[in-house]
A tleap script that builds the chain and sets N, CA, C and O, in Angstrom:
source leaprc.protein.ff14SB
mol = sequence {
  NMET LEU ASN ASN GLN GLN LEU ARG TYR LEU
  ARG GLY LEU CYS HIE PRO LEU SER PRO VAL
  VAL ILE VAL ALA ASP GLN GLY LEU THR GLU
  ASN VAL GLN SER GLU ILE GLU LEU ALA LEU
  ASN CYS HIE GLU LEU ILE LYS VAL LYS LEU
  ARG ALA GLU ARG GLU GLN ARG SER GLU TRP
  ILE ASP SER ILE GLN ARG THR THR GLN ALA
  GLU LEU VAL GLN LYS ILE GLY GLN VAL ALA
  CYS PHE PHE ARG PRO ASN PRO ASP ASP GLY
  LYS ILE GLN LEU CPRO
}
set mol.1.N position { -0.055 -22.500 -14.165 }
set mol.1.CA position { -1.432 -22.955 -14.047 }
set mol.1.C position { -1.575 -23.775 -12.773 }
set mol.1.O position { -0.797 -24.695 -12.520 }
set mol.2.N position { -2.570 -23.430 -11.983 }
set mol.2.CA position { -2.794 -24.107 -10.713 }
set mol.2.C position { -3.671 -25.332 -10.913 }
set mol.2.O position { -4.600 -25.323 -11.720 }
set mol.3.N position { -3.358 -26.395 -10.159 }
set mol.3.CA position { -4.211 -27.581 -10.226 }
set mol.3.C position { -5.348 -27.452 -9.212 }
set mol.3.O position { -5.390 -26.492 -8.442 }
set mol.4.N position { -6.267 -28.417 -9.212 }
set mol.4.CA position { -7.451 -28.340 -8.352 }
set mol.4.C position { -7.108 -28.325 -6.869 }
set mol.4.O position { -7.741 -27.608 -6.095 }
set mol.5.N position { -6.116 -29.106 -6.468 }
set mol.5.CA position { -5.718 -29.145 -5.058 }
set mol.5.C position { -5.183 -27.788 -4.616 }
set mol.5.O position { -5.506 -27.323 -3.523 }
set mol.6.N position { -4.367 -27.147 -5.457 }
set mol.6.CA position { -3.825 -25.833 -5.131 }
set mol.6.C position { -4.926 -24.774 -5.078 }
set mol.6.O position { -4.914 -23.905 -4.206 }
set mol.7.N position { -5.882 -24.847 -6.016 }
set mol.7.CA position { -6.999 -23.898 -6.000 }
set mol.7.C position { -7.830 -24.041 -4.728 }
set mol.7.O position { -8.223 -23.038 -4.132 }
set mol.8.N position { -8.102 -25.273 -4.307 }
set mol.8.CA position { -8.849 -25.505 -3.069 }
set mol.8.C position { -8.106 -24.909 -1.874 }
set mol.8.O position { -8.709 -24.272 -1.011 }
set mol.9.N position { -6.797 -25.123 -1.837 }
set mol.9.CA position { -5.980 -24.598 -0.752 }
set mol.9.C position { -6.045 -23.065 -0.723 }
set mol.9.O position { -6.229 -22.466 0.337 }
set mol.10.N position { -5.893 -22.441 -1.891 }
set mol.10.CA position { -5.909 -20.973 -1.972 }
set mol.10.C position { -7.295 -20.415 -1.639 }
set mol.10.O position { -7.395 -19.362 -1.009 }
set mol.11.N position { -8.359 -21.097 -2.047 }
set mol.11.CA position { -9.715 -20.656 -1.700 }
set mol.11.C position { -9.898 -20.619 -0.187 }
set mol.11.O position { -10.534 -19.709 0.344 }
set mol.12.N position { -9.342 -21.606 0.500 }
set mol.12.CA position { -9.412 -21.628 1.957 }
set mol.12.C position { -8.668 -20.461 2.573 }
set mol.12.O position { -9.108 -19.901 3.577 }
set mol.13.N position { -7.537 -20.087 1.976 }
set mol.13.CA position { -6.779 -18.944 2.481 }
set mol.13.C position { -7.485 -17.622 2.164 }
set mol.13.O position { -7.326 -16.647 2.898 }
set mol.14.N position { -8.249 -17.584 1.094 }
set mol.14.CA position { -8.961 -16.362 0.672 }
set mol.14.C position { -10.086 -15.998 1.624 }
set mol.14.O position { -10.363 -14.820 1.854 }
set mol.15.N position { -10.723 -17.001 2.168 }
set mol.15.CA position { -11.955 -16.782 2.918 }
set mol.15.C position { -11.846 -15.673 3.974 }
set mol.15.O position { -12.698 -14.785 3.986 }
set mol.16.N position { -10.839 -15.680 4.858 }
set mol.16.CA position { -10.806 -14.643 5.903 }
set mol.16.C position { -10.266 -13.288 5.432 }
set mol.16.O position { -10.308 -12.320 6.192 }
set mol.17.N position { -9.765 -13.198 4.209 }
set mol.17.CA position { -9.180 -11.947 3.731 }
set mol.17.C position { -10.245 -10.877 3.501 }
set mol.17.O position { -11.397 -11.179 3.191 }
set mol.18.N position { -9.835 -9.636 3.657 }
set mol.18.CA position { -10.673 -8.494 3.302 }
set mol.18.C position { -10.191 -7.955 1.965 }
set mol.18.O position { -9.011 -8.086 1.640 }
set mol.19.N position { -11.082 -7.349 1.181 }
set mol.19.CA position { -10.642 -6.773 -0.092 }
set mol.19.C position { -9.593 -5.685 0.124 }
set mol.19.O position { -9.776 -4.796 0.956 }
set mol.20.N position { -8.496 -5.758 -0.626 }
set mol.20.CA position { -7.436 -4.756 -0.501 }
set mol.20.C position { -7.582 -3.661 -1.547 }
set mol.20.O position { -7.015 -2.579 -1.396 }
set mol.21.N position { -8.340 -3.934 -2.607 }
set mol.21.CA position { -8.582 -2.953 -3.665 }
set mol.21.C position { -10.058 -3.017 -4.033 }
set mol.21.O position { -10.650 -4.093 -4.106 }
set mol.22.N position { -10.644 -1.833 -4.265 }
set mol.22.CA position { -12.029 -1.766 -4.706 }
set mol.22.C position { -12.061 -1.059 -6.053 }
set mol.22.O position { -11.559 0.057 -6.188 }
set mol.23.N position { -12.652 -1.711 -7.047 }
set mol.23.CA position { -12.815 -1.130 -8.372 }
set mol.23.C position { -14.269 -0.690 -8.467 }
set mol.23.O position { -15.182 -1.504 -8.331 }
set mol.24.N position { -14.480 0.615 -8.703 }
set mol.24.CA position { -15.854 1.128 -8.713 }
set mol.24.C position { -16.107 1.981 -9.949 }
set mol.24.O position { -15.728 1.602 -11.057 }
set mol.25.N position { -16.738 3.120 -9.762 }
set mol.25.CA position { -17.210 3.977 -10.859 }
set mol.25.C position { -16.133 4.340 -11.874 }
set mol.25.O position { -16.407 4.368 -13.074 }
set mol.26.N position { -14.929 4.615 -11.423 }
set mol.26.CA position { -13.856 5.041 -12.323 }
set mol.26.C position { -13.293 3.881 -13.142 }
set mol.26.O position { -12.608 4.110 -14.138 }
set mol.27.N position { -13.565 2.668 -12.749 }
set mol.27.CA position { -13.085 1.503 -13.486 }
set mol.27.C position { -11.642 1.168 -13.161 }
set mol.27.O position { -11.119 1.556 -12.117 }
set mol.28.N position { -11.008 0.444 -14.070 }
set mol.28.CA position { -9.619 0.019 -13.876 }
set mol.28.C position { -8.664 1.110 -14.371 }
set mol.28.O position { -8.102 1.013 -15.461 }
set mol.29.N position { -8.497 2.125 -13.567 }
set mol.29.CA position { -7.571 3.205 -13.927 }
set mol.29.C position { -6.141 2.734 -13.703 }
set mol.29.O position { -5.912 1.665 -13.138 }
set mol.30.N position { -5.189 3.532 -14.145 }
set mol.30.CA position { -3.779 3.179 -13.929 }
set mol.30.C position { -3.461 3.086 -12.446 }
set mol.30.O position { -2.695 2.217 -12.028 }
set mol.31.N position { -4.042 3.972 -11.647 }
set mol.31.CA position { -3.801 3.937 -10.203 }
set mol.31.C position { -4.318 2.641 -9.586 }
set mol.31.O position { -3.651 2.040 -8.744 }
set mol.32.N position { -5.493 2.218 -10.000 }
set mol.32.CA position { -6.062 0.976 -9.475 }
set mol.32.C position { -5.203 -0.211 -9.911 }
set mol.32.O position { -4.931 -1.107 -9.113 }
set mol.33.N position { -4.780 -0.218 -11.167 }
set mol.33.CA position { -3.912 -1.290 -11.673 }
set mol.33.C position { -2.610 -1.347 -10.869 }
set mol.33.O position { -2.143 -2.430 -10.517 }
set mol.34.N position { -2.026 -0.181 -10.580 }
set mol.34.CA position { -0.760 -0.176 -9.833 }
set mol.34.C position { -0.971 -0.639 -8.397 }
set mol.34.O position { -0.089 -1.281 -7.827 }
set mol.35.N position { -2.129 -0.325 -7.794 }
set mol.35.CA position { -2.428 -0.811 -6.446 }
set mol.35.C position { -2.578 -2.331 -6.430 }
set mol.35.O position { -2.116 -2.994 -5.500 }
set mol.36.N position { -3.220 -2.879 -7.453 }
set mol.36.CA position { -3.363 -4.335 -7.550 }
set mol.36.C position { -1.988 -4.976 -7.701 }
set mol.36.O position { -1.691 -5.981 -7.055 }
set mol.37.N position { -1.160 -4.396 -8.547 }
set mol.37.CA position { 0.207 -4.903 -8.754 }
set mol.37.C position { 0.997 -4.880 -7.447 }
set mol.37.O position { 1.668 -5.853 -7.103 }
set mol.38.N position { 0.915 -3.769 -6.726 }
set mol.38.CA position { 1.625 -3.626 -5.450 }
set mol.38.C position { 1.114 -4.644 -4.424 }
set mol.38.O position { 1.905 -5.264 -3.713 }
set mol.39.N position { -0.206 -4.811 -4.354 }
set mol.39.CA position { -0.791 -5.766 -3.404 }
set mol.39.C position { -0.360 -7.197 -3.724 }
set mol.39.O position { -0.069 -7.974 -2.814 }
set mol.40.N position { -0.319 -7.549 -5.009 }
set mol.40.CA position { 0.134 -8.898 -5.392 }
set mol.40.C position { 1.599 -9.114 -5.028 }
set mol.40.O position { 1.977 -10.201 -4.590 }
set mol.41.N position { 2.422 -8.089 -5.208 }
set mol.41.CA position { 3.842 -8.210 -4.845 }
set mol.41.C position { 4.017 -8.415 -3.349 }
set mol.41.O position { 4.882 -9.177 -2.916 }
set mol.42.N position { 3.192 -7.732 -2.560 }
set mol.42.CA position { 3.318 -7.816 -1.102 }
set mol.42.C position { 2.668 -9.067 -0.515 }
set mol.42.O position { 3.244 -9.722 0.354 }
set mol.43.N position { 1.478 -9.392 -0.987 }
set mol.43.CA position { 0.675 -10.435 -0.338 }
set mol.43.C position { 0.546 -11.735 -1.127 }
set mol.43.O position { 0.218 -12.768 -0.543 }
set mol.44.N position { 0.789 -11.716 -2.415 }
set mol.44.CA position { 0.641 -12.867 -3.312 }
set mol.44.C position { -0.815 -13.261 -3.552 }
set mol.44.O position { -1.193 -13.544 -4.689 }
set mol.45.N position { -1.634 -13.284 -2.509 }
set mol.45.CA position { -3.041 -13.662 -2.607 }
set mol.45.C position { -3.872 -12.475 -2.145 }
set mol.45.O position { -3.762 -12.039 -0.999 }
set mol.46.N position { -4.712 -11.949 -3.049 }
set mol.46.CA position { -5.494 -10.757 -2.702 }
set mol.46.C position { -6.955 -10.926 -3.091 }
set mol.46.O position { -7.306 -11.724 -3.960 }
set mol.47.N position { -7.788 -10.151 -2.420 }
set mol.47.CA position { -9.211 -10.069 -2.730 }
set mol.47.C position { -9.467 -8.689 -3.310 }
set mol.47.O position { -8.988 -7.686 -2.782 }
set mol.48.N position { -10.232 -8.644 -4.408 }
set mol.48.CA position { -10.573 -7.384 -5.057 }
set mol.48.C position { -12.090 -7.286 -5.134 }
set mol.48.O position { -12.758 -8.221 -5.574 }
set mol.49.N position { -12.629 -6.150 -4.706 }
set mol.49.CA position { -14.077 -5.920 -4.803 }
set mol.49.C position { -14.355 -5.177 -6.105 }
set mol.49.O position { -13.766 -4.129 -6.367 }
set mol.50.N position { -15.246 -5.718 -6.908 }
set mol.50.CA position { -15.580 -5.161 -8.215 }
set mol.50.C position { -17.030 -4.684 -8.192 }
set mol.50.O position { -17.954 -5.497 -8.238 }
set mol.51.N position { -17.230 -3.374 -8.123 }
set mol.51.CA position { -18.573 -2.808 -7.990 }
set mol.51.C position { -19.114 -2.414 -9.355 }
set mol.51.O position { -18.955 -1.272 -9.784 }
set mol.52.N position { -19.755 -3.363 -10.040 }
set mol.52.CA position { -20.333 -3.112 -11.363 }
set mol.52.C position { -21.264 -4.258 -11.725 }
set mol.52.O position { -21.447 -5.200 -10.953 }
set mol.53.N position { -21.848 -4.160 -12.912 }
set mol.53.CA position { -22.693 -5.224 -13.428 }
set mol.53.C position { -21.852 -6.441 -13.820 }
set mol.53.O position { -20.636 -6.323 -13.970 }
set mol.54.N position { -22.467 -7.577 -13.984 }
set mol.54.CA position { -21.784 -8.844 -14.238 }
set mol.54.C position { -20.846 -8.791 -15.448 }
set mol.54.O position { -19.710 -9.258 -15.363 }
set mol.55.N position { -21.303 -8.232 -16.564 }
set mol.55.CA position { -20.467 -8.185 -17.774 }
set mol.55.C position { -19.224 -7.336 -17.547 }
set mol.55.O position { -18.125 -7.696 -17.968 }
set mol.56.N position { -19.413 -6.196 -16.871 }
set mol.56.CA position { -18.279 -5.309 -16.588 }
set mol.56.C position { -17.290 -5.990 -15.649 }
set mol.56.O position { -16.078 -5.876 -15.830 }
set mol.57.N position { -17.803 -6.695 -14.650 }
set mol.57.CA position { -16.911 -7.401 -13.719 }
set mol.57.C position { -16.076 -8.435 -14.459 }
set mol.57.O position { -14.882 -8.572 -14.192 }
set mol.58.N position { -16.689 -9.164 -15.384 }
set mol.58.CA position { -15.952 -10.172 -16.160 }
set mol.58.C position { -14.845 -9.533 -16.990 }
set mol.58.O position { -13.743 -10.075 -17.075 }
set mol.59.N position { -15.127 -8.389 -17.598 }
set mol.59.CA position { -14.111 -7.675 -18.375 }
set mol.59.C position { -12.961 -7.228 -17.480 }
set mol.59.O position { -11.792 -7.355 -17.844 }
set mol.60.N position { -13.306 -6.702 -16.301 }
set mol.60.CA position { -12.261 -6.261 -15.375 }
set mol.60.C position { -11.400 -7.433 -14.913 }
set mol.60.O position { -10.178 -7.310 -14.827 }
set mol.61.N position { -12.031 -8.567 -14.615 }
set mol.61.CA position { -11.273 -9.746 -14.172 }
set mol.61.C position { -10.308 -10.187 -15.271 }
set mol.61.O position { -9.141 -10.464 -14.994 }
set mol.62.N position { -10.788 -10.253 -16.515 }
set mol.62.CA position { -9.915 -10.627 -17.633 }
set mol.62.C position { -8.756 -9.651 -17.775 }
set mol.62.O position { -7.618 -10.060 -18.007 }
set mol.63.N position { -9.043 -8.373 -17.636 }
set mol.63.CA position { -8.008 -7.350 -17.761 }
set mol.63.C position { -6.963 -7.473 -16.645 }
set mol.63.O position { -5.764 -7.359 -16.897 }
set mol.64.N position { -7.422 -7.703 -15.428 }
set mol.64.CA position { -6.495 -7.866 -14.296 }
set mol.64.C position { -5.598 -9.075 -14.532 }
set mol.64.O position { -4.392 -9.008 -14.296 }
set mol.65.N position { -6.180 -10.179 -14.996 }
set mol.65.CA position { -5.386 -11.379 -15.257 }
set mol.65.C position { -4.334 -11.122 -16.335 }
set mol.65.O position { -3.185 -11.543 -16.201 }
set mol.66.N position { -4.729 -10.432 -17.401 }
set mol.66.CA position { -3.787 -10.152 -18.500 }
set mol.66.C position { -2.648 -9.241 -18.057 }
set mol.66.O position { -1.482 -9.513 -18.343 }
set mol.67.N position { -2.988 -8.163 -17.361 }
set mol.67.CA position { -1.958 -7.164 -17.031 }
set mol.67.C position { -1.046 -7.595 -15.891 }
set mol.67.O position { 0.120 -7.202 -15.858 }
set mol.68.N position { -1.554 -8.397 -14.951 }
set mol.68.CA position { -0.731 -8.772 -13.797 }
set mol.68.C position { -0.156 -10.185 -13.893 }
set mol.68.O position { 0.708 -10.554 -13.098 }
set mol.69.N position { -0.625 -10.974 -14.856 }
set mol.69.CA position { -0.230 -12.378 -14.965 }
set mol.69.C position { -0.600 -13.165 -13.712 }
set mol.69.O position { 0.076 -14.132 -13.357 }
set mol.70.N position { -1.678 -12.747 -13.041 }
set mol.70.CA position { -2.152 -13.432 -11.840 }
set mol.70.C position { -3.227 -14.440 -12.216 }
set mol.70.O position { -3.912 -14.295 -13.229 }
set mol.71.N position { -3.358 -15.456 -11.389 }
set mol.71.CA position { -4.379 -16.490 -11.595 }
set mol.71.C position { -5.631 -16.131 -10.809 }
set mol.71.O position { -5.542 -15.700 -9.659 }
set mol.72.N position { -6.788 -16.305 -11.419 }
set mol.72.CA position { -8.051 -16.130 -10.713 }
set mol.72.C position { -8.276 -17.372 -9.858 }
set mol.72.O position { -8.350 -18.486 -10.378 }
set mol.73.N position { -8.384 -17.178 -8.550 }
set mol.73.CA position { -8.609 -18.295 -7.632 }
set mol.73.C position { -10.104 -18.575 -7.521 }
set mol.73.O position { -10.539 -19.724 -7.598 }
set mol.74.N position { -10.883 -17.511 -7.340 }
set mol.74.CA position { -12.336 -17.665 -7.287 }
set mol.74.C position { -12.994 -16.318 -7.465 }
set mol.74.O position { -12.386 -15.273 -7.233 }
set mol.75.N position { -14.250 -16.359 -7.883 }
set mol.75.CA position { -15.058 -15.139 -7.912 }
set mol.75.C position { -16.434 -15.488 -7.377 }
set mol.75.O position { -17.059 -16.463 -7.793 }
set mol.76.N position { -16.883 -14.668 -6.450 }
set mol.76.CA position { -18.195 -14.844 -5.842 }
set mol.76.C position { -18.840 -13.466 -5.796 }
set mol.76.O position { -18.386 -12.577 -5.075 }
set mol.77.N position { -19.893 -13.304 -6.566 }
set mol.77.CA position { -20.585 -12.023 -6.592 }
set mol.77.C position { -19.662 -10.913 -7.056 }
set mol.77.O position { -19.129 -10.961 -8.165 }
set mol.78.N position { -19.472 -9.912 -6.206 }
set mol.78.CA position { -18.654 -8.765 -6.555 }
set mol.78.C position { -17.217 -8.882 -6.045 }
set mol.78.O position { -16.477 -7.899 -6.057 }
set mol.79.N position { -16.823 -10.056 -5.605 }
set mol.79.CA position { -15.477 -10.237 -5.059 }
set mol.79.C position { -14.724 -11.293 -5.868 }
set mol.79.O position { -15.253 -12.363 -6.168 }
set mol.80.N position { -13.479 -10.967 -6.211 }
set mol.80.CA position { -12.622 -11.916 -6.924 }
set mol.80.C position { -11.292 -12.029 -6.179 }
set mol.80.O position { -10.781 -11.042 -5.650 }
set mol.81.N position { -10.742 -13.234 -6.143 }
set mol.81.CA position { -9.448 -13.476 -5.497 }
set mol.81.C position { -8.430 -13.836 -6.570 }
set mol.81.O position { -8.702 -14.632 -7.469 }
set mol.82.N position { -7.251 -13.231 -6.457 }
set mol.82.CA position { -6.174 -13.462 -7.408 }
set mol.82.C position { -4.928 -13.919 -6.675 }
set mol.82.O position { -4.678 -13.523 -5.537 }
set mol.83.N position { -4.145 -14.764 -7.350 }
set mol.83.CA position { -2.891 -15.261 -6.790 }
set mol.83.C position { -1.781 -15.128 -7.817 }
set mol.83.O position { -1.943 -15.487 -8.984 }
set mol.84.N position { -0.658 -14.609 -7.361 }
set mol.84.CA position { 0.550 -14.584 -8.174 }
set mol.84.C position { 1.731 -14.784 -7.227 }
set mol.84.O position { 1.980 -13.940 -6.366 }
set mol.85.N position { 2.461 -15.892 -7.375 }
set mol.85.CA position { 3.586 -16.135 -6.466 }
set mol.85.C position { 4.680 -15.094 -6.654 }
set mol.85.O position { 4.954 -14.648 -7.768 }
set mol.86.N position { 5.294 -14.719 -5.548 }
set mol.86.CA position { 6.414 -13.785 -5.582 }
set mol.86.C position { 7.688 -14.628 -5.641 }
set mol.86.O position { 7.994 -15.334 -4.680 }
set mol.87.N position { 8.441 -14.572 -6.749 }
set mol.87.CA position { 9.614 -15.436 -6.885 }
set mol.87.C position { 10.742 -15.096 -5.902 }
set mol.87.O position { 11.556 -15.958 -5.572 }
set mol.88.N position { 10.791 -13.848 -5.437 }
set mol.88.CA position { 11.870 -13.433 -4.534 }
set mol.88.C position { 11.556 -13.720 -3.077 }
set mol.88.O position { 12.437 -14.122 -2.317 }
set mol.89.N position { 10.299 -13.515 -2.681 }
set mol.89.CA position { 9.923 -13.635 -1.274 }
set mol.89.C position { 8.581 -14.343 -1.153 }
set mol.89.O position { 7.598 -13.749 -0.710 }
set mol.90.N position { 8.541 -15.596 -1.541 }
set mol.90.CA position { 7.290 -16.355 -1.533 }
set mol.90.C position { 6.837 -16.688 -0.132 }
set mol.90.O position { 7.551 -17.361 0.610 }
set mol.91.N position { 5.649 -16.221 0.243 }
set mol.91.CA position { 5.106 -16.475 1.584 }
set mol.91.C position { 4.189 -17.694 1.585 }
set mol.91.O position { 4.109 -18.412 2.582 }
set mol.92.N position { 3.501 -17.926 0.476 }
set mol.92.CA position { 2.527 -19.017 0.399 }
set mol.92.C position { 3.170 -20.227 -0.269 }
set mol.92.O position { 3.625 -20.157 -1.411 }
set mol.93.N position { 3.197 -21.325 0.457 }
set mol.93.CA position { 3.729 -22.579 -0.068 }
set mol.93.C position { 2.557 -23.426 -0.549 }
set mol.93.O position { 1.721 -23.854 0.247 }
set mol.94.N position { 2.500 -23.664 -1.849 }
set mol.94.CA position { 1.410 -24.455 -2.414 }
set mol.94.C position { 1.637 -25.942 -2.182 }
set mol.94.O position { 2.773 -26.415 -2.197 }
set mol.95.N position { 0.546 -26.677 -1.967 }
set mol.95.CA position { 0.678 -28.136 -1.769 }
set mol.95.C position { 1.075 -28.830 -3.078 }
set mol.95.O position { 1.231 -30.050 -3.107 }
savepdb mol mol.pdb
quit
């Protein structure tokens, strides 16, 4: 669980990122889930674009958190940022 200082730090790092995965009409398919997993392993901090209505986006965010064990850093509109530290090759040092 991240504290407020760590969340603020990660939000600052999220700002310049571009979405690495886009979830759209097909929803959270296995391929999309595996791409999110791969992106978290490589980058630790990722932006995901969720193209759907508010309720659907919330369900997708909950599902991503459950399946990847990643923390939601922030969500703004159709974009959500997730963080999961890589225990083997950690690039992001939290304050």
